C-alpha positions as CSV (number, residue, x, y, z in Angstrom):
1,M,6.7,-7.2,-13.1
2,K,5.9,-6.7,-16.8
3,T,5.1,-3.2,-17.9
4,T,3.1,-3.9,-21.0
5,Q,0.0,-5.9,-22.0
6,N,-1.6,-5.5,-18.5
7,T,-5.1,-4.4,-17.5
8,V,-4.6,-1.6,-15.0
9,L,-7.0,0.1,-12.7
10,I,-6.0,3.5,-11.3
11,T,-8.1,5.2,-8.7
12,G,-7.9,9.0,-8.7
13,G,-6.7,8.8,-12.3
14,S,-8.1,12.0,-13.7
15,A,-5.3,14.3,-12.6
16,G,-1.9,14.6,-11.0
17,I,0.1,11.4,-10.3
18,G,-2.8,9.1,-11.3
19,F,-3.2,10.9,-14.7
20,E,0.6,10.6,-15.5
21,I,0.7,7.0,-14.5
22,A,-2.3,6.4,-16.8
23,R,-0.6,8.2,-19.6
24,L,2.6,6.3,-19.3
25,F,1.0,2.9,-18.9
26,T,-1.2,3.6,-22.0
27,Q,1.9,4.6,-24.0
28,L,3.5,1.3,-23.0
29,G,0.6,-0.7,-24.5
30,N,-1.6,-1.5,-21.5
31,R,-5.3,-1.4,-21.1
32,V,-6.1,1.3,-18.5
33,I,-9.1,2.1,-16.5
34,I,-9.3,5.3,-14.4
35,T,-11.7,6.1,-11.7
36,G,-12.7,9.2,-9.7
37,R,-15.6,11.1,-8.2
38,D,-15.9,13.9,-10.8
39,E,-17.3,12.7,-14.1
40,Q,-16.4,15.9,-15.9
41,R,-12.7,15.6,-14.9
42,L,-12.7,12.0,-15.9
43,Q,-14.1,12.8,-19.3
44,Q,-11.5,15.5,-19.8
45,A,-8.7,13.1,-18.8
46,A,-10.1,10.4,-21.2
47,T,-10.0,12.8,-24.1
48,Q,-6.3,13.3,-23.5
49,L,-5.6,9.6,-23.0
50,S,-6.4,7.6,-26.1
51,G,-8.0,4.3,-25.3
52,V,-8.4,4.8,-21.6
53,T,-11.7,3.8,-20.0
54,Y,-13.1,5.9,-17.2
55,L,-15.6,4.8,-14.5
56,V,-17.2,7.2,-12.0
57,S,-16.5,5.7,-8.6
58,D,-15.7,7.1,-5.2
59,V,-13.3,4.8,-3.3
60,S,-14.7,6.1,0.0
61,N,-18.2,5.1,-0.8
62,E,-19.1,1.4,-0.3
63,A,-21.9,1.4,-2.8
64,D,-19.6,2.8,-5.5
65,V,-17.0,0.3,-4.7
66,N,-19.4,-2.6,-5.0
67,A,-20.7,-1.2,-8.3
68,L,-17.1,-0.9,-9.5
69,L,-16.4,-4.5,-8.5
70,H,-19.4,-5.7,-10.5
71,T,-18.2,-3.8,-13.6
72,L,-14.7,-5.0,-13.3
73,T,-15.7,-8.6,-12.8
74,A,-18.1,-8.5,-15.8
75,D,-16.0,-6.5,-18.3
76,F,-12.4,-6.6,-17.2
77,Q,-11.8,-10.2,-16.0
78,D,-8.1,-9.9,-17.0
79,L,-7.5,-7.1,-14.5
80,N,-4.1,-7.7,-13.0
81,I,-2.8,-4.4,-11.7
82,V,-4.5,-2.2,-9.1
83,I,-3.0,1.3,-8.4
84,N,-4.5,2.8,-5.3
85,N,-3.8,6.5,-5.9
86,A,-7.0,8.3,-4.8
87,G,-6.4,10.4,-1.7
88,Q,-7.6,13.2,0.6
89,A,-5.4,15.8,2.2
90,L,-6.6,18.6,4.5
91,L,-4.6,21.4,6.0
92,Y,-5.8,22.3,9.5
93,D,-4.5,23.2,13.0
94,I,-4.8,20.1,15.2
95,T,-4.5,22.3,18.3
96,D,-7.5,24.5,17.4
97,P,-10.8,23.2,18.8
98,S,-12.7,24.9,16.1
99,A,-10.8,23.2,13.3
100,Q,-12.8,19.9,13.7
101,A,-9.6,18.0,13.6
102,F,-11.3,14.7,14.5
103,D,-13.8,14.9,11.6
104,K,-11.1,15.8,9.1
105,A,-8.7,13.2,10.3
106,A,-11.5,10.6,10.1
107,D,-12.1,11.6,6.5
108,E,-8.4,11.3,5.6
109,M,-8.0,8.0,7.4
110,H,-11.1,6.6,5.7
111,T,-10.1,7.7,2.2
112,N,-6.3,7.1,2.3
113,Y,-6.2,3.9,4.4
114,L,-9.4,2.1,5.1
115,S,-10.8,2.6,1.5
116,V,-7.6,1.0,0.1
117,V,-8.0,-2.0,2.5
118,R,-11.6,-2.4,1.3
119,L,-10.8,-2.2,-2.4
120,N,-7.9,-4.5,-2.2
121,E,-9.9,-7.0,-0.2
122,K,-12.7,-7.0,-2.8
123,L,-10.3,-7.3,-5.8
124,L,-8.0,-9.9,-4.5
125,P,-10.1,-12.8,-5.9
126,L,-9.9,-11.3,-9.4
127,L,-6.2,-10.7,-9.1
128,K,-5.5,-14.2,-7.8
129,N,-6.9,-15.5,-11.1
130,Q,-4.1,-13.9,-13.1
131,T,-0.7,-15.4,-13.9
132,E,1.0,-12.2,-12.9
133,A,-0.5,-9.4,-10.8
134,A,0.4,-6.4,-8.7
135,I,-1.1,-4.0,-6.2
136,V,0.4,-0.5,-5.9
137,N,-0.4,1.6,-2.9
138,V,0.6,5.2,-3.3
139,S,1.7,6.5,0.0
140,S,4.1,9.5,0.6
141,I,7.3,10.7,2.1
142,V,5.3,11.5,5.2
143,A,4.7,7.8,5.8
144,F,8.2,8.0,7.4
145,V,8.3,11.5,8.8
146,P,5.2,13.7,9.3
147,G,4.9,17.1,7.7
148,A,2.4,20.0,8.0
149,L,-0.6,17.7,7.1
150,A,-1.1,15.8,10.4
151,G,-4.1,13.7,9.5
152,Y,-2.7,13.0,6.0
153,S,0.7,12.0,7.4
154,A,-0.9,9.6,9.9
155,S,-3.1,8.0,7.2
156,K,-0.1,7.4,5.0
157,A,1.9,5.9,7.9
158,A,-0.9,3.5,8.4
159,L,-1.0,2.7,4.7
160,H,2.8,2.0,4.7
161,S,2.4,-0.4,7.6
162,Y,-0.5,-2.2,6.0
163,T,1.4,-2.4,2.7
164,Q,4.2,-4.2,4.3
165,S,1.8,-6.7,6.0
166,L,0.0,-7.3,2.7
167,R,3.2,-7.9,0.9
168,L,4.2,-10.5,3.4
169,A,0.8,-12.2,3.4
170,L,0.5,-12.4,-0.4
171,A,4.1,-13.6,-0.8
172,E,3.0,-16.7,1.2
173,S,-0.3,-17.3,-0.5
174,S,-0.1,-16.0,-4.1
175,A,2.0,-14.5,-6.9
176,I,0.6,-11.0,-6.4
177,K,3.4,-8.4,-6.0
178,V,2.8,-5.5,-3.7
179,F,4.5,-2.2,-4.4
180,E,4.5,1.1,-2.5
181,L,5.0,4.3,-4.4
182,M,6.3,7.1,-2.0
183,P,6.6,10.5,-3.7
184,P,7.9,13.6,-2.1
185,L,6.1,16.9,-2.7
186,V,4.7,16.8,-6.2
187,N,3.5,19.7,-8.3
188,T,-0.2,19.0,-8.7
189,A,-3.4,20.8,-8.1
190,F,-3.9,18.5,-5.1
191,S,-0.7,19.8,-3.4
192,Q,-0.9,23.6,-4.1
193,P,-2.1,24.5,-0.6
194,I,1.1,23.2,0.8
195,G,3.5,24.7,-1.7
196,G,3.1,22.1,-4.5
197,A,4.5,24.5,-7.1
198,N,7.9,23.7,-5.6
199,G,7.4,20.0,-6.1
200,I,8.7,17.5,-8.7
201,S,6.7,16.7,-11.8
202,P,4.1,13.9,-11.5
203,R,5.7,12.5,-14.7
204,V,8.8,11.8,-12.7
205,V,6.8,9.8,-10.2
206,A,5.1,7.8,-13.0
207,E,8.5,7.0,-14.6
208,A,9.9,5.8,-11.2
209,L,7.0,3.4,-10.9
210,V,7.6,1.9,-14.3
211,D,11.3,1.6,-13.6
212,S,10.7,-0.2,-10.3
213,F,8.2,-2.5,-11.9
214,E,10.9,-3.6,-14.3
215,K,13.3,-4.3,-11.4
216,D,10.8,-5.7,-8.9
217,E,11.7,-3.0,-6.4
218,Y,8.8,-3.0,-4.1
219,E,9.5,0.2,-2.0
220,I,9.7,3.1,-4.5
221,R,11.1,6.1,-2.7
222,V,11.1,8.9,-5.3
223,G,13.4,11.8,-5.2
224,Q,13.7,13.5,-1.8
225,T,11.8,10.7,-0.2
226,E,15.0,8.5,-0.4
227,Q,17.1,11.3,1.3
228,I,14.6,11.8,4.1
229,Y,14.3,8.0,4.6
230,Q,18.1,7.6,4.9
231,L,18.2,10.6,7.3
232,Y,15.3,9.0,9.3
233,R,17.2,5.8,9.6
234,S,20.2,7.6,11.0
235,S,18.5,10.3,13.1
236,P,14.7,10.4,13.4
237,T,15.0,13.8,15.1
238,D,17.0,15.3,12.4
239,A,14.6,13.9,9.7
240,L,11.7,15.5,11.5
241,L,13.4,18.9,11.7
242,A,14.4,18.7,8.0
243,M,10.9,17.7,7.0
244,N,9.3,20.6,8.9
245,Q,11.9,23.4,8.5
246,S,9.6,25.3,6.1
247,R,6.4,24.5,8.0
248,K,5.9,28.1,9.2
249,Q,6.4,29.3,5.7
250,V,3.8,26.9,4.4
251,N,1.2,27.9,7.0
252,H,1.8,31.5,6.3
253,H,1.1,31.1,2.6
254,T,-2.0,29.0,3.1
255,H,-3.9,31.0,5.7
């Protein structure tokens, strides 16, 4: 997949991984559009990213998605890369009846999985018009082995399964390439409640995406994700223990 002269849409592009991907793709000579729910954060991001366009849009809101589709179809007809990065992660005790685990899990599943399915579905006709196109679904290390965030882990496992199915389906019907970006713990504001300060830089994740684009490597297991994945293949039980060895410590620091 080419890494320059693309038109790229990045959901959740105002901070963290999305922001660093936007920065890197802009530096490489791409036209970049970022979206998010918070206009002030988008404006701040745009001032730091020369030439980037921002559009206020909540991927979990159907009306917002329809408005986004209208804008993209009218003004960005050459859109050829969609990076589904927007996400929701909530820390709660799934054994505590007062934690409202169902409502929180529903929110995470809707944002992290169902909203991605909807946006991809609506943008596929536009992507199919391009000579070269790609979809990137940003999942997580927890797509393989769940961690402290139960609902988030489940939603990313669903996204991983869907991504594989989408890749197979599009390989038969179009030239659209489907990538899955699977970071470990990343040091962003988003991850601070679960010890994100100990995570890798979001810049490393962005660089891994570009590197895999150049090689057409569709499953991008960044950093510790590769180690956990290999351990999972050899011993799912050991992988689960390794992933959750510091879980009590995380819970202690976040309550």
